[in-house]
N, C-alpha and C positions, 0 to 999 in steps of 0.2 A: 676800596669800600667794602668789597665782599669779605676780604680778610678781617676787617674791623668788626663786621657783623658776626662772623664766625667766632672771633675772639670773645665778643660780648656774650654770645650764646654759650660758649664753652665755660666762661666764668659763672654764668647763671646756673647751668646744669651742675657744675662742680660744687657751687655753693649750696644748692638744694640737696645734693647727695651728702655733703658733710652735715647739714642740718638734720637729715633723716638719720644719719648714723649717730648723732649726738643724743637723740631721744630713743635710740634703740630700736627703731622700726625697720632698719635694714640689716639683714643678716651679714655678719662678718665672715669673710673667707677663713678657712681653717688655718691658712698660712699667714694671715694678716696679724698685725699687732693691735691690741685693743687696750684702751685705758678707761677704767671706770673710776670716776672721781667724786669725792665728797659724800659717799655713802657711809652709814654706820655699819661697820663690818663685825659680824659675830664669827670669829675665826673658827670655832668648833672645838677648841681645846680649853674653853672657859674664858679666853681673852676677848675683850671688846675694844675696837678702835672707833672712837666716836666720829672722826672725820678723816677718811682714808683715801689713799690712792691704791688701786689694785690694777696691775697690768699683766697681760699674758700674750705670749707669742705662740701661735699654733696650739699645741697641746701641753703647754707648760706655763705655769704662773711664774712670772719673772720679777714681780715687785709687789710687796705689801708694806705700806708705810703710812705713818701719820702725816696727813696733808698739812698740818700746822707746823711741821718741823722739816718739811722737804720742799724742794722746788722741782717742778716737772715741766718739760717743754712739750706741750700738746702736739706741736707740729711733727714730733718724732713718731707719732702713732697714726696708723691708718684709720682707726675708728676711736672716737671719744664719746663716752656715754656719761652725761651729766646726771648724777644720782642724788642731787640735793634732797634731803628729807626722806630718803629711802633707806631700807635696811638690806644688807647683803648677808645671805646665809649659805653655808655649804648645802648641796642637795641632800634631801632626806632619803634614808635607806630603810626599807621595811624588811624585817627578818622573817624566816620560815614562811615564805609566801607561795601562793599558787597563781600569782599574776602571770599571764601568758601560758599557763598550763590548763586553764579552764576558761570557758567563754560564757556558756549559757547553762545555768544551774539545772534546768529541767531537761536538758538535752545531753544524755549520757555520752554521746559520740564526741562532744566537745571537752570531755574530761580526760586529761592525760597526765594525771599525777599519782596514780595508784596501780600497782601490779598485784596479781594474785599470789598467794603463798606467804609464808612467814618470813623467810630470809631472802631479801632482795638487795643485799649489800652492793651488788654489781650494777644495779639500775641507776642510770644517770638522768637527772632532770633536764640537763642542758639541751640535748638534741630535740626535746619536745617543746622548747620555748618558742612561742609564736609572737614575733615582733609586730605583727599586724593586728594584734588584739585591740578591739575598741575599748576594752576595759582599761588597758594601760594608759590610753590617751586621757582618761578621766582622772588619773592619779597625778599626772604631771602638773596641771594647773594649781594643785595644792602643795607643790614643792617636792613631791616624791619622784626622784630621778632614777632609782634603781632598786633592785630587790635581790635577796637571797632566795632563789627558787629551790624548793625542796619537795621531794615526794612524800606521800603519806602511806599509812597502812602497814600491816604486818608487824613483826617483832623488830626487824631491821628494814627500814623503809628504802634506804638507798643514799645516793650521793647528791649533795647540794652544790650550787654554783652561784657566783654573783654576776648579774647582768645589768647593763644600763639600758635606759628606755629611749635610745635614739639610734638603734641599729637597723640595718637593712635586712638582716637575717640573724639566726642564733649565733653563728660564728662571729659576725660583726659586733653583736651585742655583748659577747662574752668578755668579761674582765678577769675573773679568777675562776677557771673551771674546776669542778670537783674539789672544792676547798674543804669539804667536810662530809661526815656520814651521820645520818639521823637514825636513832633507835627509839622505839616506844617502850619505855620502862613498864614492866607489868604492874598493874595497879593492885595494891594489897587489899583494897576494898573499893566498893562503888555504890552508887545510888540507883534505885529504880525510879519509875515515873518520869515526868517531864520537868524542865527547868523551873517552872513556876510552882510546882507542888511535888517535891521529891518525897519518895518513900524512905523508910529507914535504911541505913547503910547495911551492906552485906559483905562478908569477907570473900575474897577471891580464893577458892580452894585450889586453884591451879597455879597460884603464885610461885610456890617453890619449884614446880616443874618448869615454869617459864624462865625463872632465874637460872636454873641449871642449863637450859638451852643456850642462854646468853654466855654463861661461864664456859661451856664446852666450845662454843664458836670462837670466843676470844682467846682461849688457850690454844686452839688450833691456829688462829691467826698469828699469835706470837711465835709459835713454832715455825710457821710458814715464813714469817718475816726474817727469821734467823737462818734460813737456808743459804747455802753458799751461792754467791752471785753467779758462779759458773754452772750451777745446777741446771741441766737442760731437761729436767723432768716435766711432766704435764703441768700446765698452769691451772690453778683453781681461781676462777674470776671473782668469786665471793670473798675469798681470803685475800686475793690480790688487792681488792678495793679497800680493805682495812689496813693494808700494809703501811700506808702513809700516816694513819692514825696511830698505829703502834709506834712508829718511828718519830712521832711528834711533829710531822710536817703538815698534817691536816687535823682539824678539830672534830671531836666527837660531841654531837648534840643529843642530849638525853631528854626526851619529853617525859616530864614527871610533874605531879602536882602536890601529892600528899607529903607531909613532913617525913613520915617513915620511909616512903619510897625514895625521897631525896637523900636521906641519910644512907640508905642501902646503895644508892647510885654513887655516892661519894666513896664508900668503902670499896665498891667495884672499881672505880677509877684508881684508887690507891693500890688495890690488889694487883692490877695489871700495869701500874706505873704509867698511866696515861697523863701526858703533860698538858694537853689542851682539851678542856672539857667545859661545856656550858649546859646548864639546865634550861629547858624550854617549857614555859608554862609557869611552874613555880607558884601556884596559888597559895601554898603554905610556906613559901621560902623564907618569909620573915620570922618564922618560928625556929629556923635552923640557920639563921644568918651568920652566927659565929663560926659554925662548921664550914659554911661556904667560903667565908673570908679566909679562914686558916688554910684552906686547900686551894685558894686562888681559883675558885669556880664562879663564873659569871652566871647571870640569869637573864634570859630573854623572856620578858613578860608577854604572854600570848595575847592579851586583850585587856584594855582598861575599862571599856564600856560593857560591863556584864554584871550579872547578879552575883552575890557572894556564893561560894561553893558549899557553904553549910547554912542551914536554915536559921541557926542562932548566931551567925556572924553579923557584925555591924554592916548596915546597908552600904556604907562607903568604903568597906575594906578593899575592894579592887582598885579604888581611886588612891588609897593611901599606900599601897604596896611599894610603888616605885620610890617614894620618899623614905619609907622605912628601910629599904635595902641600901639606898645611898647613904643614909645616916649610919648604917651599920658597917659601911666600907665595902659593900658588895657592888661590883661593876654590873651595869644593866644595859639592855637594849630593848627594843620593842618590836612586836609582831602584831598582826590583826587576825589571828587564827579564830576559827569559830564559824558560825553561820554566815554564809555569803562572804567568806573571808577575802576572796579576790576583789569583789566589788567594794567591800568596806575598806580596802587598803587606801583609798583616797582620803579617808578620814583619819589616817595615822596622826597627822599633826594635831588634830582636835582631841584625839584620845590622850595624847601626851600633854596637851593643854589642860585637860581635866586633872591630870596628875600634878601639874604645876600649881593649879588652884588649891590642891589638897596637900601642899607642902614640899613638892619637889623643886629644887632650885632651878631657875630658868635656864641658865647657861649649862648646867649639868644635863638638863632635859634636851637641849640642842645637841650636846655631845653624844647623848644616848641614841640619837637617830642620825648621827653623822660619823664622828670619829670612832666611837666605840664599835659600831658594826664593822667599820673598815678594819679596825684592829683585830677583832675576833676572826675576820676572814683573811687576815694576813696581808692587808693592803694599806696599812697605816703610813707607809712611806710615800705613797702616791695619791691616796684618796682620803676623804673624810674631813678635811679642813682647808681653809684658805691660807696657804703658806707658799713661799717661793719653792719651786721645784716640783710642786704637786700639779695634778691634772686640774684644769679649770672647769669644775662642775659646781655651779652655784646659781642662785636666783636673786633677783631684786624685788623687794616687796614694799608696798607703801604702808601697810599696816603690820599687825602681828600675825605671822603665819600660823601660830598655835591658837589663834582666836577665830572662830568661825564667822564672827560678825565683821571683823576688819581685815581678814586675809584677802589680799589683793596682789597677786604676783603679776608683774608686768613683763619682766625679761628673765629668760632662763638660758644658761649655757650647759650643755652636757658634753664632756670630753672636748671642750674647746669649740663646740659648734652651737650656734644659737638655735633654739627649738621653737617650733610653732605650738602655741598653747591652746589652740582651738581643738574641739572634740565634738563628737556626735551630740552630746547633751547640750553643749553651747549652741550648736547649729539649730537644734530643735527649739531651744529657748528663743533665739532670734527670729525663727520662723513664726512661732505661734504667738509671741507677744504683740505682733502687729495685727492680729485678728481679734 
């Protein structure tokens, strides 16, 4: 009798556990096998599978197939998630970010993204990354699963890294450390006043001198990179940091906005035979799109929701830029740089949604915040899309993640582990809506 009762209880508990797993409310162990069925999968490379099976084991996607053309035995999987009517997307990636490097705008002690001096090529953003940041937790519920964290300031800001948002510490969160170097291209001219009422533009009289400083440094970096591997002479950490850029193993990110500056940056890249180069910002990139395409230089658009850079520009020019560059054949990704840039990172999908409304193809927009960033950072073989052999980093959404009104993300996996999507803002909402 006792054995019968225990058997019944065991079946009941087992059944409730399976039910919980099917709706995605129970976290799957990293070593377990998971099957997600019947979702519309946006692969990240432009392909869409309307009714799909996606399976993964531990930290690797093992199956992506059309459910109407395949037969799957659910019993073979530890966890089955029924995703009828839901959409699956690769996790979104924000470029040139300060997430985890700053916490409270008004408290300088929480800012860890800028060093003094002009040349900080040896500065690494990665060790400063704070996985416990409350700001990071606000980005995940909107689909942002990781960021390219990068320093700011100076002529050469330092080295960037890609991190995911489910790590216990900066070492655990690191996916591709020191994948690039950021420089701030000298601006040939600028505006005075504030953004709402700019004064007339003024030429930068120090432009030539600042250009010479960059030329001298990169000429030295090339000479340093050519040193015999057996040379035991003293190391120069600044030149050492640029060695991988010179050798084509890391990417050079050039922050520049004006067409003239972008053209000068292109010539700079050609002069030093730099193979991996991206423009960050690129407010006037559409004016030199032919040159960008011919030289295989991508553009990381710094922010969609902003005012035009010139008083006489069309008011919607920042919204049109992404579509204009894609139409011209220029590869793009997105950042959220500007005022309160870390906090605004959670709005990355909605900024991209604005670009979609103004002409950017939807699946190309998805690729621009998934596969393209992964490609720029040298991770396209393992990240950025939902394909066999890649790391399972994705989310399931009932609405359109690029639409602020219908965005509703229910389930998220980062590096094969299910993520809790609650955060401080949600907790406060729950607390005060009762009063």
